[in-house]
N, CA, C and O of each residue as an XYZ file, in Angstrom:
776
protein
N      85.083    -18.841    -19.097
C      84.479    -19.388    -20.327
C      82.983    -19.049    -20.283
O      82.351    -19.065    -19.226
N      82.420    -18.729    -21.519
C      81.043    -18.453    -21.611
C      80.229    -19.733    -21.537
O      80.690    -20.829    -21.856
N      79.010    -19.536    -21.102
C      78.032    -20.667    -21.038
C      77.529    -21.013    -22.351
O      77.550    -20.209    -23.284
N      77.048    -22.269    -22.450
C      76.386    -22.718    -23.659
C      75.187    -21.841    -24.116
O      75.094    -21.484    -25.290
N      74.244    -21.489    -23.147
C      73.127    -20.636    -23.593
C      73.534    -19.279    -24.085
O      72.920    -18.744    -25.008
N      74.597    -18.685    -23.465
C      75.100    -17.397    -23.919
C      75.705    -17.525    -25.314
O      75.466    -16.697    -26.194
N      76.507    -18.599    -25.494
C      77.155    -18.749    -26.851
C      76.050    -19.077    -27.915
O      76.168    -18.670    -29.071
N      74.980    -19.815    -27.507
C      73.935    -20.147    -28.442
C      73.190    -18.859    -28.858
O      72.856    -18.686    -30.030
N      72.928    -17.944    -27.871
C      72.318    -16.632    -28.148
C      73.224    -15.762    -29.034
O      72.727    -15.098    -29.944
N      74.506    -15.752    -28.794
C      75.407    -15.055    -29.620
C      75.387    -15.528    -31.025
O      75.412    -14.714    -31.948
N      75.343    -16.856    -31.237
C      75.184    -17.473    -32.567
C      73.904    -16.918    -33.265
O      73.951    -16.489    -34.418
N      72.818    -16.938    -32.564
C      71.539    -16.489    -33.135
C      71.649    -14.994    -33.545
O      71.144    -14.606    -34.600
N      72.326    -14.139    -32.686
C      72.527    -12.760    -33.021
C      73.270    -12.592    -34.355
O      72.921    -11.759    -35.192
N      74.327    -13.436    -34.515
C      75.040    -13.393    -35.806
C      74.236    -13.853    -37.017
O      74.371    -13.363    -38.139
N      73.364    -14.863    -36.693
C      72.527    -15.359    -37.770
C      71.589    -14.341    -38.308
O      71.447    -14.182    -39.521
N      70.919    -13.620    -37.374
C      69.958    -12.634    -37.864
C      70.538    -11.554    -38.625
O      69.846    -10.837    -39.348
N      71.873    -11.400    -38.478
C      72.647    -10.435    -39.217
C      73.340    -11.073    -40.436
O      74.148    -10.428    -41.105
N      73.025    -12.303    -40.705
C      73.563    -13.009    -41.820
C      75.061    -13.171    -41.813
O      75.698    -13.159    -42.866
N      75.634    -13.323    -40.623
C      77.118    -13.479    -40.401
C      77.337    -14.940    -40.154
O      77.414    -15.356    -38.997
N      77.439    -15.724    -41.169
C      77.539    -17.130    -41.066
C      78.743    -17.714    -40.297
O      78.536    -18.529    -39.398
N      79.916    -17.350    -40.601
C      81.120    -17.798    -39.951
C      81.102    -17.640    -38.456
O      81.257    -18.624    -37.732
N      80.917    -16.437    -37.973
C      80.921    -16.272    -36.483
C      79.628    -16.960    -35.846
O      79.658    -17.411    -34.701
N      78.572    -17.009    -36.599
C      77.412    -17.784    -36.103
C      77.751    -19.232    -35.831
O      77.416    -19.787    -34.785
N      78.421    -19.828    -36.794
C      78.736    -21.231    -36.749
C      79.811    -21.435    -35.639
O      79.708    -22.399    -34.881
N      80.782    -20.599    -35.531
C      81.793    -20.697    -34.492
C      81.244    -20.662    -33.135
O      81.606    -21.477    -32.286
N      80.321    -19.678    -32.886
C      79.738    -19.572    -31.586
C      78.830    -20.747    -31.259
O      78.782    -21.184    -30.110
N      78.095    -21.278    -32.270
C      77.316    -22.455    -32.036
C      78.128    -23.722    -31.762
O      77.740    -24.538    -30.926
N      79.203    -23.882    -32.429
C      80.028    -25.041    -32.197
C      80.703    -24.971    -30.806
O      80.905    -26.007    -30.174
N      81.051    -23.760    -30.329
C      81.574    -23.583    -28.973
C      80.498    -23.817    -27.954
O      80.792    -24.307    -26.864
N      79.235    -23.483    -28.266
C      78.058    -23.751    -27.385
C      77.973    -25.261    -27.140
O      77.961    -25.733    -26.003
N      77.917    -25.981    -28.231
C      77.752    -27.462    -28.165
C      78.849    -27.992    -27.336
O      78.590    -28.798    -26.442
N      80.160    -27.566    -27.587
C      81.290    -28.105    -26.884
C      81.177    -27.768    -25.411
O      81.529    -28.603    -24.578
N      80.696    -26.570    -25.046
C      80.633    -26.158    -23.629
C      79.594    -27.006    -22.853
O      79.786    -27.307    -21.675
N      78.476    -27.390    -23.547
C      77.399    -28.191    -22.858
C      76.652    -28.969    -23.885
O      75.694    -28.442    -24.450
N      77.021    -30.193    -24.168
C      76.281    -30.984    -25.220
C      74.856    -31.349    -24.833
O      74.127    -31.915    -25.648
N      74.435    -31.035    -23.587
C      73.070    -31.265    -23.237
C      72.189    -30.006    -23.240
O      71.091    -29.994    -22.684
N      72.692    -28.979    -23.866
C      72.008    -27.669    -23.978
C      71.281    -27.783    -25.389
O      71.923    -27.710    -26.436
N      70.004    -27.954    -25.357
C      69.214    -27.971    -26.633
C      69.313    -26.677    -27.421
O      69.291    -26.738    -28.651
N      69.417    -25.542    -26.816
C      69.550    -24.281    -27.523
C      70.891    -24.257    -28.296
O      70.986    -23.700    -29.390
N      71.901    -24.869    -27.699
C      73.178    -24.930    -28.384
C      73.040    -25.700    -29.708
O      73.488    -25.225    -30.752
N      72.385    -26.950    -29.659
C      72.214    -27.723    -30.835
C      71.306    -27.053    -31.877
O      71.513    -27.191    -33.082
N      70.292    -26.323    -31.380
C      69.427    -25.576    -32.298
C      70.241    -24.494    -33.033
O      70.151    -24.344    -34.251
N      71.028    -23.759    -32.259
C      71.889    -22.771    -32.867
C      72.845    -23.340    -33.919
O      73.074    -22.754    -34.977
N      73.374    -24.476    -33.586
C      74.301    -25.116    -34.546
C      73.515    -25.538    -35.862
O      73.995    -25.333    -36.977
N      72.290    -26.133    -35.666
C      71.581    -26.565    -36.870
C      71.168    -25.338    -37.664
O      71.218    -25.421    -38.891
N      70.771    -24.231    -37.105
C      70.416    -23.050    -37.834
C      71.583    -22.391    -38.431
O      71.463    -21.868    -39.539
N      72.728    -22.365    -37.785
C      73.951    -21.773    -38.295
C      74.451    -22.548    -39.552
O      74.914    -21.987    -40.545
N      74.310    -23.907    -39.407
C      74.716    -24.719    -40.543
C      73.789    -24.528    -41.730
O      74.216    -24.513    -42.884
N      72.525    -24.384    -41.419
C      71.540    -24.097    -42.513
C      71.862    -22.805    -43.152
O      71.826    -22.724    -44.380
N      72.186    -21.745    -42.389
C      72.585    -20.460    -42.919
C      73.830    -20.557    -43.862
O      73.955    -19.849    -44.861
N      74.691    -21.447    -43.481
C      75.940    -21.628    -44.237
C      75.749    -22.590    -45.497
O      76.680    -22.836    -46.264
N      74.465    -23.112    -45.645
C      74.137    -23.917    -46.803
C      74.376    -25.360    -46.560
O      74.207    -26.137    -47.500
N      74.766    -25.820    -45.359
C      75.005    -27.174    -45.026
C      73.801    -27.851    -44.473
O      73.690    -28.066    -43.266
N      72.857    -28.205    -45.388
C      71.710    -28.802    -44.957
C      71.780    -30.117    -44.254
O      71.032    -30.398    -43.318
N      72.795    -31.002    -44.778
C      73.013    -32.224    -44.135
C      73.556    -32.039    -42.709
O      73.136    -32.732    -41.782
N      74.464    -31.125    -42.552
C      74.959    -30.823    -41.209
C      73.855    -30.314    -40.286
O      73.805    -30.660    -39.106
N      72.939    -29.457    -40.864
C      71.847    -29.000    -40.001
C      70.995    -30.178    -39.525
O      70.657    -30.273    -38.345
N      70.650    -31.078    -40.463
C      69.813    -32.251    -40.090
C      70.498    -33.102    -39.036
O      69.871    -33.563    -38.082
N      71.803    -33.305    -39.225
C      72.559    -34.059    -38.248
C      72.594    -33.426    -36.903
O      72.548    -34.140    -35.901
N      72.678    -32.041    -36.809
C      72.721    -31.295    -35.602
C      71.341    -31.501    -34.849
O      71.306    -31.727    -33.640
N      70.257    -31.414    -35.605
C      68.964    -31.684    -35.030
C      68.813    -33.093    -34.477
O      68.343    -33.311    -33.361
N      69.236    -34.043    -35.314
C      69.165    -35.441    -34.804
C      70.034    -35.680    -33.584
O      69.579    -36.294    -32.619
N      71.267    -35.212    -33.604
C      72.180    -35.343    -32.490
C      71.642    -34.628    -31.293
O      71.673    -35.159    -30.183
N      71.143    -33.421    -31.497
C      70.605    -32.705    -30.386
C      69.373    -33.294    -29.731
O      69.181    -33.192    -28.520
N      68.526    -33.923    -30.572
C      67.286    -34.614    -30.016
C      67.676    -35.885    -29.233
O      66.984    -36.279    -28.295
N      68.836    -36.542    -29.649
C      69.254    -37.673    -28.843
C      69.609    -37.196    -27.374
O      69.284    -37.877    -26.401
N      70.263    -36.045    -27.261
C      70.667    -35.599    -25.864
C      69.642    -34.687    -25.203
O      69.639    -34.545    -23.980
N      68.738    -34.041    -26.029
C      67.748    -33.095    -25.469
C      66.426    -33.379    -26.177
O      65.971    -32.604    -27.019
N      65.798    -34.557    -25.798
C      64.590    -34.933    -26.553
C      63.386    -34.081    -26.322
O      62.396    -34.267    -27.029
N      63.383    -33.158    -25.389
C      62.206    -32.382    -25.162
C      62.451    -30.869    -25.493
O      61.717    -30.003    -25.018
N      63.521    -30.570    -26.335
C      63.746    -29.167    -26.721
C      62.731    -28.762    -27.768
O      62.703    -29.377    -28.834
N      61.867    -27.729    -27.519
C      60.842    -27.405    -28.536
C      61.383    -26.916    -29.870
O      60.786    -27.186    -30.912
N      62.491    -26.210    -29.858
C      63.029    -25.730    -31.162
C      63.560    -26.910    -32.016
O      63.386    -26.925    -33.235
N      64.206    -27.892    -31.358
C      64.714    -28.970    -32.129
C      63.527    -29.880    -32.585
O      63.566    -30.412    -33.695
N      62.503    -30.058    -31.760
C      61.345    -30.761    -32.125
C      60.640    -30.108    -33.263
O      60.154    -30.809    -34.151
N      60.552    -28.758    -33.295
C      59.948    -28.044    -34.377
C      60.674    -28.247    -35.647
O      60.067    -28.453    -36.698
N      62.053    -28.190    -35.566
C      62.879    -28.407    -36.756
C      62.636    -29.834    -37.313
O      62.536    -30.072    -38.517
N      62.550    -30.752    -36.340
C      62.332    -32.163    -36.784
C      60.993    -32.312    -37.395
O      60.870    -33.098    -38.334
N      59.973    -31.637    -36.961
C      58.606    -31.753    -37.491
C      58.526    -31.121    -38.878
O      57.534    -31.318    -39.579
N      59.564    -30.351    -39.299
C      59.455    -29.750    -40.638
C      60.456    -30.337    -41.615
O      60.929    -29.683    -42.545
N      60.755    -31.605    -41.359
C      61.750    -32.263    -42.281
C      61.058    -32.516    -43.638
O      59.840    -32.679    -43.711
N      61.873    -32.542    -44.700
C      61.378    -32.569    -46.061
C      60.519    -33.832    -46.457
O      59.665    -33.781    -47.342
N      60.804    -34.944    -45.749
C      60.051    -36.147    -46.085
C      58.535    -36.086    -45.738
O      57.734    -36.891    -46.213
N      58.191    -35.108    -44.900
C      56.770    -34.941    -44.474
C      56.131    -34.013    -45.518
O      56.790    -33.185    -46.147
N      54.803    -34.199    -45.667
C      54.026    -33.338    -46.540
C      53.764    -32.040    -45.712
O      53.863    -32.031    -44.485
N      53.422    -30.938    -46.458
C      53.134    -29.721    -45.584
C      51.975    -29.930    -44.638
O      52.011    -29.375    -43.539
N      51.002    -30.648    -44.962
C      49.884    -30.891    -44.001
C      50.360    -31.750    -42.808
O      49.919    -31.521    -41.682
N      51.252    -32.731    -43.037
C      51.833    -33.474    -41.921
C      52.688    -32.605    -40.992
O      52.691    -32.755    -39.770
N      53.388    -31.716    -41.624
C      54.211    -30.805    -40.875
C      53.326    -29.885    -39.973
O      53.661    -29.650    -38.812
N      52.196    -29.371    -40.525
C      51.280    -28.523    -39.738
C      50.740    -29.395    -38.544
O      50.687    -28.930    -37.406
N      50.349    -30.651    -38.839
C      49.808    -31.469    -37.771
C      50.888    -31.758    -36.618
O      50.564    -31.745    -35.431
N      52.101    -32.002    -37.025
C      53.176    -32.197    -36.045
C      53.374    -30.963    -35.258
O      53.531    -31.055    -34.041
N      53.380    -29.766    -35.875
C      53.548    -28.592    -35.112
C      52.309    -28.290    -34.185
O      52.444    -27.690    -33.119
N      51.121    -28.732    -34.643
C      49.986    -28.467    -33.725
C      50.175    -29.267    -32.458
O      49.880    -28.781    -31.366
N      50.667    -30.498    -32.590
C      50.938    -31.287    -31.384
C      51.974    -30.618    -30.484
O      51.895    -30.728    -29.260
N      52.987    -29.896    -31.106
C      54.008    -29.224    -30.283
C      53.379    -27.978    -29.630
O      53.777    -27.586    -28.533
N      52.410    -27.369    -30.298
C      51.781    -26.227    -29.686
C      50.999    -26.623    -28.415
O      50.900    -25.883    -27.436
N      50.456    -27.842    -28.510
C      49.743    -28.296    -27.274
C      50.805    -28.556    -26.136
O      50.532    -28.239    -24.978
N      51.987    -29.119    -26.455
C      52.932    -29.382    -25.482
C      53.608    -28.110    -24.974
O      53.927    -27.958    -23.794
N      53.804    -27.214    -25.924
C      54.559    -25.963    -25.548
C      53.820    -24.705    -26.014
O      54.263    -24.003    -26.923
N      52.658    -24.437    -25.353
C      51.781    -23.284    -25.756
C      52.452    -21.986    -25.614
O      51.998    -21.030    -26.242
N      53.511    -21.839    -24.835
C      54.100    -20.507    -24.592
C      55.372    -20.295    -25.303
O      56.083    -19.330    -25.020
N      55.724    -21.221    -26.292
C      56.981    -21.045    -26.976
C      56.675    -20.323    -28.340
O      56.049    -20.857    -29.255
N      57.154    -19.133    -28.370
C      56.980    -18.228    -29.489
C      57.527    -18.901    -30.760
O      56.892    -18.847    -31.813
N      58.699    -19.530    -30.659
C      59.331    -20.100    -31.825
C      58.487    -21.204    -32.426
O      58.502    -21.370    -33.645
N      57.777    -21.942    -31.661
C      56.867    -22.980    -32.159
C      55.678    -22.370    -32.906
O      55.247    -22.838    -33.961
N      55.174    -21.289    -32.286
C      54.037    -20.560    -32.967
C      54.620    -19.954    -34.331
O      53.964    -20.030    -35.370
N      55.768    -19.405    -34.285
C      56.336    -18.837    -35.558
C      56.502    -19.881    -36.669
O      56.158    -19.627    -37.823
N      57.026    -21.045    -36.313
C      57.101    -22.112    -37.257
C      55.768    -22.615    -37.768
O      55.628    -22.954    -38.943
N      54.781    -22.662    -36.872
C      53.454    -23.024    -37.201
C      52.814    -22.007    -38.166
O      52.076    -22.408    -39.067
N      53.078    -20.723    -37.998
C      52.514    -19.679    -38.863
C      53.104    -19.877    -40.300
O      52.385    -19.785    -41.295
N      54.369    -20.137    -40.362
C      55.053    -20.273    -41.652
C      54.507    -21.491    -42.390
O      54.240    -21.466    -43.591
N      54.355    -22.569    -41.599
C      53.902    -23.818    -42.213
C      52.387    -23.762    -42.593
O      51.993    -24.339    -43.607
N      51.590    -23.109    -41.828
C      50.266    -22.915    -42.196
C      50.111    -22.238    -43.605
O      49.362    -22.679    -44.476
N      50.878    -21.148    -43.735
C      50.870    -20.450    -44.931
C      51.350    -21.297    -46.126
O      50.729    -21.306    -47.190
N      52.469    -22.003    -45.919
C      53.037    -22.817    -46.969
C      52.103    -23.903    -47.351
O      52.091    -24.305    -48.514
N      51.305    -24.415    -46.430
C      50.435    -25.584    -46.698
C      49.038    -25.068    -47.261
O      48.133    -25.867    -47.502
N      48.904    -23.726    -47.455
C      47.718    -23.233    -48.065
C      46.629    -22.795    -47.107
O      45.522    -22.477    -47.542
N      46.902    -22.771    -45.870
C      45.948    -22.330    -44.863
C      46.175    -20.851    -44.539
O      46.533    -20.481    -43.421
N      45.961    -20.054    -45.525
C      46.290    -18.600    -45.447
C      45.650    -17.891    -44.283
O      46.328    -17.220    -43.504
N      44.329    -18.038    -44.159
C      43.539    -17.352    -43.107
C      44.054    -17.769    -41.721
O      44.225    -16.917    -40.849
N      44.301    -19.066    -41.508
C      44.827    -19.521    -40.207
C      46.235    -18.916    -39.993
O      46.572    -18.539    -38.870
N      47.024    -18.824    -41.015
C      48.391    -18.313    -40.888
C      48.238    -16.780    -40.563
O      48.942    -16.270    -39.691
N      47.384    -16.107    -41.217
C      47.245    -14.639    -40.924
C      46.677    -14.413    -39.499
O      47.029    -13.406    -38.885
N      45.884    -15.230    -38.988
C      45.407    -15.136    -37.617
C      46.543    -15.311    -36.640
O      46.749    -14.532    -35.709
N      47.299    -16.427    -36.919
C      48.445    -16.738    -36.096
C      49.465    -15.567    -36.159
O      50.038    -15.186    -35.139
N      49.677    -15.009    -37.359
C      50.579    -13.867    -37.498
C      50.184    -12.665    -36.693
O      51.015    -11.982    -36.094
N      48.908    -12.423    -36.692
C      48.390    -11.263    -35.862
C      48.584    -11.482    -34.426
O      48.904    -10.535    -33.707
N      48.409    -12.701    -33.942
C      48.611    -13.032    -32.589
C      50.133    -12.886    -32.212
O      50.492    -12.385    -31.146
N      50.974    -13.351    -33.143
C      52.482    -13.278    -32.855
C      52.875    -11.760    -32.895
O      53.684    -11.328    -32.073
N      52.331    -10.975    -33.808
C      52.665     -9.591    -33.932
C      52.349     -8.839    -32.604
O      53.083     -7.948    -32.178
N      51.220     -9.247    -31.979
C      50.830     -8.653    -30.680
C      51.739     -9.191    -29.555
O      52.110     -8.451    -28.644
N      52.082    -10.455    -29.630
C      52.855    -11.156    -28.640
C      54.335    -10.708    -28.692
O      55.005    -10.588    -27.667
N      54.795    -10.474    -29.885
C      56.217    -10.149    -30.181
C      56.346     -8.787    -30.843
O      56.939     -8.735    -31.920
N      55.858     -7.699    -30.315
C      55.853     -6.483    -31.000
C      57.254     -5.859    -31.311
O      57.352     -4.862    -32.026
N      58.236     -6.425    -30.799
C      59.631     -5.928    -30.982
C      60.524     -6.986    -31.760
O      61.753     -6.955    -31.696
N      59.874     -7.849    -32.441
C      60.600     -8.898    -33.190
C      60.427     -8.608    -34.668
O      59.393     -8.903    -35.268
N      61.450     -8.031    -35.225
C      61.382     -7.577    -36.688
C      61.161     -8.801    -37.613
O      60.563     -8.647    -38.678
N      61.614     -9.974    -37.242
C      61.478    -11.103    -38.118
C      60.000    -11.521    -38.146
O      59.415    -11.757    -39.203
N      59.417    -11.603    -36.924
C      57.971    -11.960    -36.900
C      57.147    -11.011    -37.723
O      56.329    -11.414    -38.550
N      57.387     -9.706    -37.473
C      56.654     -8.642    -38.111
C      56.831     -8.704    -39.654
O      55.867     -8.602    -40.413
N      58.077     -8.873    -40.071
C      58.408     -8.855    -41.502
C      57.819    -10.078    -42.186
O      57.285     -9.936    -43.287
N      57.880    -11.209    -41.632
C      57.298    -12.488    -42.264
C      55.741    -12.284    -42.301
O      55.099    -12.586    -43.307
N      55.192    -11.798    -41.253
C      53.739    -11.595    -41.319
C      53.333    -10.533    -42.315
O      52.266    -10.610    -42.923
N      54.181     -9.551    -42.477
C      53.888     -8.545    -43.514
C      53.959     -9.180    -44.924
O      53.160     -8.865    -45.805
N      54.891    -10.034    -45.093
C      55.010    -10.741    -46.382
C      53.802    -11.610    -46.649
O      53.299    -11.681    -47.770
N      53.332    -12.288    -45.570
C      52.159    -13.160    -45.807
C      50.931    -12.312    -46.056
O      50.069    -12.693    -46.847
N      50.834    -11.182    -45.405
C      49.655    -10.271    -45.629
C      49.691     -9.784    -47.112
O      48.659     -9.763    -47.782
N      50.847     -9.410    -47.589
C      50.919     -8.981    -48.956
C      50.571    -10.058    -49.971
O      49.863     -9.793    -50.943
N      51.056    -11.249    -49.756
C      50.744    -12.326    -50.690
C      49.274    -12.648    -50.672
O      48.682    -13.012    -51.688
N      48.671    -12.500    -49.450
C      47.179    -12.730    -49.318
C      46.369    -11.617    -49.839
O      45.150    -11.760    -49.938
N      46.996    -10.422    -50.209
C      46.239     -9.368    -50.835
C      45.908     -8.250    -49.813
O      45.205     -7.309    -50.181
N      46.396     -8.311    -48.513
C      46.008     -7.298    -47.567
C      47.173     -6.301    -47.522
O      48.082     -6.402    -46.698
N      47.103     -5.322    -48.460
C      48.153     -4.382    -48.640
C      48.330     -3.435    -47.432
O      49.446     -3.079    -47.055
N      47.189     -3.044    -46.846
C      47.293     -2.181    -45.686
C      48.046     -2.811    -44.538
O      48.949     -2.194    -43.971
N      47.678     -4.056    -44.180
C      48.403     -4.762    -43.112
C      49.846     -5.007    -43.406
O      50.731     -4.888    -42.559
N      50.046     -5.363    -44.684
C      51.476     -5.602    -45.117
C      52.287     -4.383    -44.860
O      53.376     -4.459    -44.293
N      51.752     -3.210    -45.286
C      52.502     -1.904    -45.152
C      52.663     -1.644    -43.603
O      53.766     -1.291    -43.187
N      51.646     -1.800    -42.768
C      51.752     -1.650    -41.320
C      52.886     -2.459    -40.653
O      53.711     -1.944    -39.899
N      52.863     -3.728    -40.978
C      53.795     -4.627    -40.330
C      55.197     -4.449    -40.876
O      56.159     -4.535    -40.113
N      55.355     -4.190    -42.238
C      56.735     -4.018    -42.694
C      57.294     -2.676    -42.189
O      58.494     -2.573    -41.938
N      56.488     -1.703    -42.046
C      56.953     -0.455    -41.460
C      57.437     -0.634    -39.993
O      58.445     -0.087    -39.543
N      56.626     -1.445    -39.306
C      57.034     -1.734    -37.850
C      58.347     -2.539    -37.774
O      59.197     -2.305    -36.916
N      58.471     -3.488    -38.703
C      59.669     -4.287    -38.758
C      60.933     -3.420    -39.073
O      61.999     -3.618    -38.489
N      60.768     -2.462    -40.012
C      61.873     -1.671    -40.416
C      62.227     -0.573    -39.374
O      63.373     -0.134    -39.279
N      61.192     -0.144    -38.593
C      61.524      0.793    -37.527
C      62.316      0.092    -36.491
O      63.152      0.728    -35.849
N      62.116     -1.184    -36.276
C      62.962     -1.932    -35.289
C      64.363     -2.217    -35.814
O      65.334     -2.094    -35.067
N      64.480     -2.576    -37.023
C      65.778     -2.864    -37.582
C      65.730     -2.529    -39.128
O      65.114     -3.253    -39.911
N      66.366     -1.472    -39.499
C      66.273     -1.048    -40.891
C      66.789     -2.014    -41.954
O      66.500     -1.833    -43.136
N      67.531     -3.015    -41.563
C      68.044     -4.025    -42.476
C      67.233     -5.315    -42.356
O      67.694     -6.369    -42.793
N      66.073     -5.253    -41.791
C      65.217     -6.509    -41.636
C      64.933     -7.058    -43.012
O      64.278     -6.395    -43.816
N      65.392     -8.210    -43.294
C      65.294     -8.804    -44.619
C      63.869     -8.865    -45.133
O      63.573     -8.401    -46.234
N      62.907     -9.497    -44.252
C      61.577     -9.644    -44.588
C      60.755     -8.253    -44.680
O      59.833     -8.078    -45.476
N      61.171     -7.387    -43.848
C      60.624     -6.006    -43.911
C      60.969     -5.334    -45.214
O      60.143     -4.695    -45.866
N      62.249     -5.509    -45.571
C      62.741     -4.797    -46.804
C      62.092     -5.512    -48.031
O      61.668     -4.846    -48.976
N      62.019     -6.839    -48.008
C      61.440     -7.597    -49.069
C      59.972     -7.081    -49.262
O      59.563     -6.786    -50.385
N      59.216     -6.980    -48.184
C      57.816     -6.618    -48.304
C      57.696     -5.189    -48.807
O      56.852     -4.875    -49.647
N      58.588     -4.304    -48.258
C      58.464     -2.960    -48.739
C      58.781     -2.791    -50.217
O      58.128     -2.021    -50.922
N      59.803     -3.529    -50.682
C      60.139     -3.586    -52.035
C      58.977     -4.061    -52.969
O      58.720     -3.496    -54.032
N      58.283     -5.163    -52.481
C      57.186     -5.710    -53.227
C      55.964     -4.750    -53.259
O      55.236     -4.686    -54.250
N      55.761     -3.987    -52.110
C      54.775     -2.989    -52.034
C      55.021     -1.856    -53.073
O      54.098     -1.365    -53.722
N      56.327     -1.468    -53.193
C      56.669     -0.388    -54.069
C      56.419     -0.828    -55.548
O      55.892     -0.075    -56.368
N      56.816     -2.047    -55.821
C      56.630     -2.603    -57.209
C      55.066     -2.603    -57.526
O      54.631     -2.216    -58.610
N      54.279     -3.058    -56.516
C      52.860     -3.134    -56.756
C      52.304     -1.760    -57.009
O      51.518     -1.576    -57.939
N      52.693     -0.779    -56.201
C      52.271      0.562    -56.350
C      52.524      1.101    -57.709
O      51.647      1.717    -58.315
N      53.746      0.874    -58.218
C      54.148      1.259    -59.539
C      53.276      0.628    -60.561
O      52.775      1.309    -61.456
N      53.071     -0.683    -60.454
C      52.184     -1.400    -61.435
C      50.793     -0.813    -61.499
O      50.224     -0.661    -62.580
N      50.217     -0.467    -60.288
C      48.888     -0.006    -60.232
C      48.849      1.442    -60.913
O      47.909      1.792    -61.626
N      49.910      2.221    -60.641
C      49.904      3.542    -61.182
C      50.124      3.423    -62.727
O      49.502      4.201    -63.449
N      50.924      2.549    -63.252
C      51.003      2.349    -64.691
C      49.693      1.893    -65.343
O      49.350      2.334    -66.439
N      48.937      0.965    -64.623
C      47.656      0.501    -65.124
C      46.690      1.698    -65.211
O      45.913      1.783    -66.162
N      46.723      2.585    -64.275
C      45.772      3.696    -64.270
C      46.124      4.623    -65.346
O      45.229      5.308    -65.842
N      47.349      4.721    -65.768
C      47.765      5.652    -66.814
C      47.338      5.179    -68.195
O      47.162      6.005    -69.091
N      47.168      3.896    -68.394
C      46.837      3.364    -69.674
C      45.317      3.215    -69.958
O      44.932      2.764    -71.037
């Protein structure tokens, strides 16, 4: 039988490829294999979120935290619950960054929340750090590229989306940013023609 961490990792692989059913199946097996594995509960929560089961995802986070109260990914998910304001979410994640300074996933969540809460410059700085720390993570590079584009830094958006797509040609955020860059280029070209 496979271990809970291996099954949780398998679930995450299915998730990044948007394969919901096998992701959920692997995550459920991971939790059954070891209910004290925080990564298994996190995989279950994110797989349920991928499947559109927000209630199930919240329950998986809550159940996981009961058994694994120090799991950084579960704590990060809990810190981003909808009853908190974006500023309160950022503050909660800053606390987690102090507790878990070497957890990339906590930094990634923090970057996204900084941007969502309107702290664009802080989010872009965090994104640059993550892009250097995780140079082979297409999701980090793609999300940072999207943030750069929204903030108006077309050159960095192009750079990071190109890197994301070189790693995985189907990278959702890399493709989204490239598409937006192409639309922007067409609009600029049309504006120059008139």
